C-alpha positions as a Markdown table, in Angstrom:
| # | Residue | x | y | z |
|---|---|---|---|---|
| 1 | Met | -3.7 | -1.3 | -6.9 |
| 2 | Lys | -0.5 | -2.9 | -9.5 |
| 3 | Val | 2.1 | -5.8 | -8.4 |
| 4 | Arg | 5.2 | -3.1 | -9.0 |
| 5 | Glu | 3.6 | -0.5 | -7.0 |
| 6 | Met | 3.2 | -3.3 | -4.2 |
| 7 | Ile | 7.1 | -4.1 | -4.4 |
| 8 | Glu | 8.6 | -0.5 | -4.0 |
| 9 | Met | 5.9 | 0.5 | -0.9 |
| 10 | Leu | 6.7 | -2.8 | 0.3 |
| 11 | Glu | 10.6 | -1.9 | -0.4 |
| 12 | Glu | 10.9 | 1.5 | 1.0 |
| 13 | Leu | 8.5 | 0.2 | 4.0 |
| 14 | Leu | 11.8 | -1.9 | 4.8 |
| 15 | Glu | 14.1 | 1.1 | 4.3 |
| 16 | Glu | 11.6 | 3.7 | 6.7 |
| 17 | Ala | 11.5 | 0.9 | 9.2 |
| 18 | Gly | 15.6 | -0.4 | 9.2 |
| 19 | Val | 15.1 | -3.8 | 8.8 |
| 20 | Glu | 16.5 | -5.5 | 5.7 |
| 21 | Asp | 13.2 | -8.0 | 5.4 |
| 22 | Ala | 10.4 | -9.1 | 7.6 |
| 23 | Glu | 7.7 | -11.5 | 7.9 |
| 24 | Leu | 4.7 | -10.5 | 5.7 |
| 25 | Arg | 1.2 | -10.8 | 7.4 |
| 26 | Leu | -2.4 | -10.3 | 5.8 |
| 27 | Ala | -4.6 | -8.2 | 8.5 |
| 28 | Gln | -7.9 | -8.8 | 8.0 |
| 29 | Gln | -11.9 | -6.3 | 8.6 |
| 30 | Pro | -10.9 | -3.9 | 10.9 |
| 31 | Asn | -13.4 | -3.8 | 13.7 |
| 32 | Trp | -12.0 | -7.5 | 14.5 |
| 33 | Pro | -8.7 | -7.5 | 13.6 |
| 34 | Leu | -7.9 | -10.8 | 12.2 |
| 35 | Ala | -4.1 | -11.9 | 11.3 |
| 36 | Phe | -3.2 | -14.4 | 8.6 |
| 37 | Thr | -0.2 | -15.4 | 7.0 |
| 38 | Leu | -0.1 | -15.6 | 3.2 |
| 39 | Arg | 0.1 | -18.6 | 0.7 |
| 40 | Glu | 1.6 | -18.3 | -2.8 |
| 41 | Pro | 0.3 | -15.9 | -4.4 |
| 42 | Thr | -1.8 | -16.6 | -8.0 |
| 43 | Phe | -2.3 | -15.2 | -10.8 |
| 44 | Cys | -5.4 | -15.8 | -12.4 |
| 45 | Arg | -8.0 | -14.1 | -14.4 |
| 46 | Gly | -6.1 | -10.9 | -15.1 |
| 47 | Met | -4.7 | -10.7 | -10.8 |
| 48 | Val | -2.8 | -11.7 | -8.8 |
| 49 | Trp | -4.4 | -13.1 | -6.0 |
| 50 | Leu | -2.9 | -13.1 | -2.5 |
| 51 | Pro | -4.8 | -16.0 | -0.8 |
| 52 | Glu | -5.0 | -16.1 | 3.0 |
| 53 | Gly | -3.1 | -19.1 | 4.8 |
| 54 | Tyr | -3.8 | -19.5 | 8.7 |
| 55 | His | -3.2 | -17.6 | 12.0 |
| 56 | Pro | 0.3 | -17.7 | 12.2 |
| 57 | Asn | 0.5 | -17.4 | 16.0 |
| 58 | Asp | -1.0 | -18.8 | 19.3 |
| 59 | Ser | -3.5 | -16.2 | 18.8 |
| 60 | Pro | -5.4 | -15.3 | 15.0 |
| 61 | Tyr | -5.6 | -11.3 | 16.0 |
| 62 | Ala | -4.2 | -8.9 | 14.5 |
| 63 | Pro | -3.0 | -5.3 | 16.0 |
| 64 | Arg | -5.4 | -2.4 | 15.2 |
| 65 | Asp | -1.8 | -0.3 | 14.1 |
| 66 | Ala | -2.2 | -2.6 | 11.5 |
| 67 | Trp | -4.1 | -0.1 | 9.6 |
| 68 | Glu | -2.1 | 2.9 | 10.2 |
| 69 | Gly | 0.3 | 2.5 | 7.6 |
| 70 | Gly | 4.2 | 3.5 | 7.7 |
| 71 | Val | 6.0 | 2.4 | 10.7 |
| 72 | Val | 4.8 | 2.2 | 14.0 |
| 73 | Asp | 6.6 | 2.8 | 17.4 |
| 74 | Glu | 6.6 | -0.7 | 18.7 |
| 75 | Asp | 6.3 | 0.5 | 22.5 |
| 76 | Glu | 2.7 | 1.5 | 21.8 |
| 77 | Glu | -0.3 | -1.1 | 22.1 |
| 78 | Ser | -3.4 | -0.1 | 20.5 |
């Protein structure tokens, strides 16, 4: 995926969700879903890297819905 593609996808997602802005998190390994903040992107070896930061809240887990794509109904839990 290219940087511009990601920007377009994020802009479309915000519009679909009906919000102006939102926190950006990294969801890792769907079978044991972990959540991380993102650190400052780095351009290295011809690519943009998004390094993981820290666990964002008291819990290190990401919602399983994070792998669905699009807008997920917040009232439903998985």
